C-alpha positions in Angstrom: -4.0 -50.9 -20.1 -4.4 -50.7 -16.3 -4.2 -47.5 -14.3 -1.2 -47.2 -12.1 0.1 -44.9 -9.3 3.9 -44.7 -8.7 5.4 -43.4 -5.5 9.0 -42.4 -6.0 11.6 -42.9 -3.2 12.6 -39.3 -2.3 13.2 -39.6 1.5 10.9 -37.1 3.3 9.2 -35.5 0.4 6.5 -36.3 -2.2 6.6 -37.3 -5.9 3.7 -39.3 -7.2 2.7 -40.2 -10.8 -0.8 -41.2 -11.8 -1.1 -42.9 -15.2 -4.7 -43.6 -16.3 -6.1 -46.6 -18.2 -6.9 -44.8 -21.4 -5.0 -45.8 -24.6 -2.5 -42.9 -24.3 -1.8 -43.4 -20.6 -2.7 -39.8 -19.6 -0.5 -38.7 -16.7 -0.7 -36.5 -13.6 2.4 -35.8 -11.6 1.8 -34.7 -8.0 4.8 -32.8 -6.6 8.4 -33.5 -7.4 11.7 -33.9 -5.5 14.6 -34.7 -7.8 18.0 -34.4 -6.0 21.2 -33.5 -7.7 23.0 -36.2 -5.8 21.4 -38.8 -8.1 23.6 -37.5 -10.9 26.6 -38.8 -9.1 27.2 -42.5 -10.1 29.0 -43.0 -6.8 26.0 -41.8 -4.8 23.2 -44.2 -3.8 20.4 -41.6 -4.1 17.7 -43.1 -6.3 17.6 -41.5 -9.7 13.9 -40.6 -9.6 14.3 -38.3 -12.6 15.2 -41.2 -14.8 12.5 -43.4 -13.3 10.0 -40.6 -14.1 11.2 -40.3 -17.7 10.9 -44.1 -18.1 7.2 -43.8 -17.2 6.0 -40.8 -19.1 5.1 -40.2 -22.8 7.0 -38.5 -25.6 5.2 -36.2 -28.1 5.5 -36.1 -31.9 8.5 -33.7 -31.5 10.3 -36.3 -29.4 9.7 -34.2 -26.3 9.0 -35.8 -22.9 5.8 -34.5 -21.2 3.2 -35.0 -18.5 -0.4 -34.1 -19.2 -0.7 -32.2 -15.9 1.3 -31.4 -12.8 -0.1 -30.6 -9.3 1.9 -28.8 -6.7 0.2 -29.5 -3.4 2.1 -26.7 -1.6 5.4 -24.8 -2.3 7.8 -26.5 0.1 11.2 -27.5 -1.3 10.6 -31.2 -0.5 7.6 -31.0 -2.9 9.2 -29.1 -5.8 13.0 -29.6 -5.7 14.5 -30.0 -9.1 11.6 -28.3 -10.9 13.7 -25.8 -12.9 16.3 -28.3 -13.8 14.0 -31.1 -15.1 10.9 -29.2 -16.3 10.3 -26.6 -19.0 8.6 -23.5 -17.5 7.4 -21.3 -20.3 5.6 -21.3 -23.6 6.1 -24.5 -25.7 6.8 -22.2 -28.6 10.0 -21.2 -26.8 11.1 -24.8 -25.9 14.9 -24.8 -26.4 15.9 -28.4 -25.8 15.1 -30.1 -29.1 18.8 -30.7 -29.9 19.8 -32.0 -26.5 20.2 -35.7 -25.7 16.9 -37.2 -24.8 17.7 -37.6 -21.1 18.6 -33.9 -20.9 15.4 -32.5 -22.4 13.3 -30.8 -19.9 9.8 -32.3 -19.4 6.9 -30.2 -20.7 3.9 -29.7 -18.5 0.7 -29.4 -20.6 -1.5 -28.2 -17.7 -0.6 -26.9 -14.2 -2.8 -27.5 -11.2 -2.3 -24.9 -8.4 -3.9 -23.2 -5.5 -3.3 -19.4 -5.3 -3.4 -19.4 -1.5 -0.3 -21.4 -0.9 1.8 -18.6 -2.4 -0.1 -15.7 -0.9 0.3 -17.2 2.5 4.1 -17.4 2.4 5.6 -15.3 5.0 9.0 -14.4 6.6 8.7 -17.7 8.5 7.7 -19.6 5.3 10.1 -18.4 2.6 9.7 -19.8 -0.9 12.6 -21.7 -2.4 13.7 -20.8 -5.9 11.8 -23.8 -7.5 8.6 -22.7 -5.7 9.1 -19.1 -7.0 9.6 -20.4 -10.5 6.4 -22.5 -10.3 4.5 -19.4 -9.0 5.8 -17.3 -11.9 4.8 -19.9 -14.4 1.2 -20.1 -12.9 0.9 -16.3 -13.1 2.2 -16.4 -16.7 -0.4 -19.0 -17.7 -3.2 -17.2 -15.9 -2.3 -14.0 -17.8 -2.3 -15.9 -21.1 -5.7 -17.4 -20.4 -7.3 -14.1 -19.5 -5.8 -12.4 -22.6 -7.0 -15.2 -24.9 -10.5 -15.6 -23.4 -9.4 -18.8 -21.8 -8.8 -20.5 -25.2 -5.3 -21.8 -24.9 -3.2 -24.8 -26.1 -1.1 -27.3 -24.2 1.7 -25.7 -22.2 -0.5 -22.7 -21.3 -3.3 -24.5 -19.6 -3.8 -24.0 -15.8 -6.4 -25.0 -13.2 -6.8 -22.9 -10.0 -7.8 -25.1 -7.2 -10.0 -23.2 -4.7 -11.3 -19.7 -4.4 -9.1 -16.9 -3.0 -10.3 -14.3 -0.7 -11.3 -10.7 -1.5 -12.5 -11.7 -5.0 -9.0 -12.4 -6.3 -10.2 -15.4 -8.4 -13.6 -14.0 -9.4 -12.5 -13.4 -13.0 -11.0 -16.8 -13.4 -14.2 -18.9 -13.5 -13.4 -21.0 -16.6 -10.2 -22.3 -14.9 -11.4 -22.2 -11.3 -12.3 -25.4 -9.3 -14.3 -24.7 -6.1 -14.0 -26.7 -2.9 -16.3 -29.7 -3.0 -16.5 -29.7 -6.8 -16.0 -32.8 -8.9 -14.0 -32.4 -12.1 -13.2 -35.0 -14.6 -10.2 -36.1 -16.7 -6.8 -34.5 -17.1 -6.1 -31.6 -19.4 -9.5 -32.0 -21.1 -8.8 -35.7 -21.9 -9.5 -39.1 -20.3 -12.8 -37.8 -19.0 -14.1 -41.3 -18.5 -11.1 -42.5 -16.6 -10.7 -40.0 -13.7 -13.0 -38.1 -11.5 -11.4 -35.7 -8.9 -13.0 -33.9 -6.0 -11.3 -30.9 -4.4 -11.4 -31.2 -0.6 -9.0 -28.4 0.4 -7.4 -25.9 0.7 -10.3 -24.7 2.8 -11.1 -21.0 2.6 -9.7 -18.7 5.2 -12.1 -17.8 8.0 -12.2 -14.5 9.9 -10.9 -16.0 13.2 -7.9 -17.6 11.6 -4.3 -16.2 11.5 -1.8 -16.5 8.7 0.3 -18.6 11.1 -2.4 -21.3 11.2 -2.9 -21.3 7.5 0.7 -21.7 6.6 2.0 -23.3 3.5 1.5 -26.8 4.9 -2.0 -26.1 6.0 -2.8 -24.7 2.6 -2.0 -28.0 1.0 -4.3 -29.2 -1.7 -6.3 -32.3 -0.7 -8.0 -34.2 -3.5 -9.9 -37.5 -3.7 -9.2 -39.2 -7.0 -11.6 -41.8 -8.4 -9.7 -43.8 -10.9 -11.2 -46.3 -13.5 -9.3 -49.5 -13.3 -9.0 -50.3 -17.0 -10.6 -49.8 -20.4 -12.9 -52.8 -20.1 -14.1 -52.5 -16.5 -16.2 -50.1 -14.6 -14.3 -50.8 -11.3 -13.3 -47.6 -9.5 -10.4 -47.2 -7.0 -10.2 -44.2 -4.8 -6.9 -42.4 -3.9 -6.8 -39.7 -1.2 -3.9 -37.3 -1.4 -3.3 -34.5 1.1 0.2 -33.0 0.8 1.4 -31.8 4.2 -1.9 -30.9 5.6 -1.6 -30.8 9.4 -4.1 -31.6 12.2 -6.0 -28.3 12.1 -7.0 -28.8 8.5 -7.9 -32.4 8.9 -10.2 -31.4 11.8 -11.9 -28.9 9.6 -12.2 -31.5 6.8 -13.9 -33.8 9.2 -16.4 -31.1 10.1 -17.2 -30.2 6.4 -17.2 -33.5 4.7 -19.0 -36.8 5.3 -17.0 -40.0 5.9 -18.2 -41.3 2.5 -16.6 -38.3 0.8 -13.2 -39.2 2.4 -13.3 -43.0 1.9 -10.3 -44.4 0.2 -8.7 -47.5 -1.2 -5.3 -45.8 -1.1 -4.1 -43.0 1.2 -0.8 -41.1 0.9 0.0 -40.5 4.6 0.0 -36.7 5.1 3.3 -34.9 5.7 5.4 -38.1 5.3 3.7 -39.9 8.1 4.0 -37.0 10.5 2.4 -37.2 14.0 1.4 -33.5 13.5 -1.3 -34.6 11.0 -3.0 -36.5 13.8 -2.2 -34.5 16.9 -1.7 -31.0 18.3 0.9 -32.4 20.7 4.6 -33.0 20.0 5.7 -36.6 19.6 9.3 -35.7 20.5 8.2 -33.9 23.7 5.4 -36.1 24.9 6.0 -39.4 23.3 3.3 -42.0 24.1 1.5 -39.4 26.2 0.7 -37.3 23.2 -3.0 -37.6 22.3 -4.6 -38.2 18.9 -7.2 -35.6 17.7 -10.5 -37.5 17.4 -11.6 -35.2 14.6 -8.4 -35.5 12.6 -8.5 -39.2 12.9 -12.1 -39.2 11.8 -11.1 -37.6 8.6 -8.3 -40.1 7.9 -9.8 -43.3 9.1 -12.2 -44.0 6.2 -10.2 -46.8 4.7 -12.2 -49.3 2.6 -11.6 -53.0 3.3 -8.2 -54.0 2.0 -6.9 -50.4 1.6 -3.3 -49.3 1.3 -1.6 -46.5 3.1 1.7 -45.3 1.8 4.3 -43.1 3.7 6.5 -41.2 1.3 9.4 -40.9 3.7 12.7 -42.2 5.0 12.5 -45.6 6.7 10.3 -45.4 9.8 12.3 -46.1 12.9 11.2 -46.6 16.5 12.6 -43.3 17.7 11.6 -39.6 18.4 11.8 -38.5 14.8 8.9 -36.8 13.2 8.4 -37.1 10.3 8.3 -40.0 9.8 6.8 -41.0 13.1 6.5 -44.5 14.4 3.5 -43.6 16.5 1.7 -42.2 13.4 2.5 -45.5 11.5 0.9 -47.4 14.4 -2.2 -45.2 14.1 -2.5 -45.8 10.4 -2.0 -49.6 10.8 -4.8 -49.6 13.4 -7.0 -47.8 10.8 -6.2 -50.4 8.2 -6.9 -53.3 10.6 -5.9 -56.8 9.5 -7.1 -56.4 5.9 -5.0 -53.4 4.8 -1.4 -52.9 4.0 1.0 -50.1 5.1 4.0 -49.3 2.9 7.0 -46.9 3.2 8.8 -45.7 0.0 12.1 -45.6 1.9 11.8 -49.3 2.6 10.6 -50.7 -0.7 11.9 -53.2 -1.7 14.5 -52.7 1.0 16.1 -49.8 3.0 19.4 -50.0 1.2 18.2 -49.7 -2.3 14.7 -48.3 -2.4 12.9 -48.3 -5.8 9.7 -46.7 -7.1 6.6 -48.3 -5.6 4.1 -49.1 -8.4 0.5 -49.7 -7.3 -2.0 -50.8 -9.9 -5.8 -50.4 -9.8 -8.1 -53.4 -9.9 -11.8 -53.8 -10.2 -11.9 -53.8 -6.4 -9.1 -51.6 -5.1 -5.4 -51.7 -5.6 -2.6 -54.2 -5.9 1.2 -54.2 -5.7 3.4 -56.2 -8.1 6.0 -58.0 -6.0 9.0 -59.4 -7.9 10.5 -62.5 -6.4 13.5 -64.5 -7.4 11.4 -67.0 -9.3 8.5 -65.0 -10.7 6.4 -61.9 -10.4 3.4 -62.2 -8.2 0.7 -59.8 -7.1 0.1 -58.6 -3.5 -3.5 -57.7 -3.2 -5.9 -57.5 -0.3 -9.2 -56.2 -1.8 -12.3 -58.3 -2.0 -14.7 -58.0 -5.0 -16.4 -54.6 -4.7 -18.4 -52.7 -7.3 -17.2 -49.2 -8.1 -19.5 -46.3 -8.8 -19.0 -43.5 -11.2 -20.9 -40.2 -10.7 
């Protein structure tokens, strides 16, 4: 089995599935955006809920599940449809066993969450109902973990990504991942197939305001090192940063070495937004808007033959942001002639976008391209040995 990353076409929003190369195909879902319009057969909104179900496993009780789910930050375009399509609560209380298979809510064995994204919500950053539901489920799982001495089963497991201020996470050490820390596997499995390093959210500093560290700028940033397949030691690196804006990428550049941020695949932050690269407005200043050298330093560490994917609507040459045509140009410059830029709203075409499946290889990533005659592979990575720490 080969490891695969699927980017679902959700317009401006994120929904990404990592499936590892172990025999079971251990899975991590990063964010979700499942729109109700897809339920209407007359609507052309892609049915990403069905596409997700087609790609995940079913347990011995015939229940669909993901091994883990990460919410990078609690904006609606990253958690829409959560309550409708996922079971939030103890597995012992799962109520959908007698429903048709396509109506059963998906069980989440382990949640990955940062506490700061919820604490930093404000009157200007109101949580939607799906985000509130996720927040409540994280708190439930934390409570169950504390009461059981952190000895829990699937459906109650949780990882807290990053330390909170004022000692709020001091008593959560067994389920706490600190910044800069490497942790392996998903839900205590597939240890040999995935190594993840938490880059952000970066801890709040005394001189910062809550406005600066908004929900977007509290986005989880992780560098994933993914083993290509069971028989190979090749490693492919995927850098994912939610909606982190320029301020955070500048701090990331200050706190991490370029080698820590190197990637074979980058999910363009904030749906290819100019605001991840610049403090200046694209719609106001256009071509006169300047790129932040520090932010670009954090995002320019593409390995030879890398991919950058924009999870967004089609990118047009206009003043929209996101996605922003100028940001796309910056990313294409980063990639040079060896890399490939993709937009989920344009794959395979703008009229009928479909999930974009990117597979690991022993030397980076490749995309399966289906033609009228046969399936071929689009790849642009030369032989390169991976390393596993």
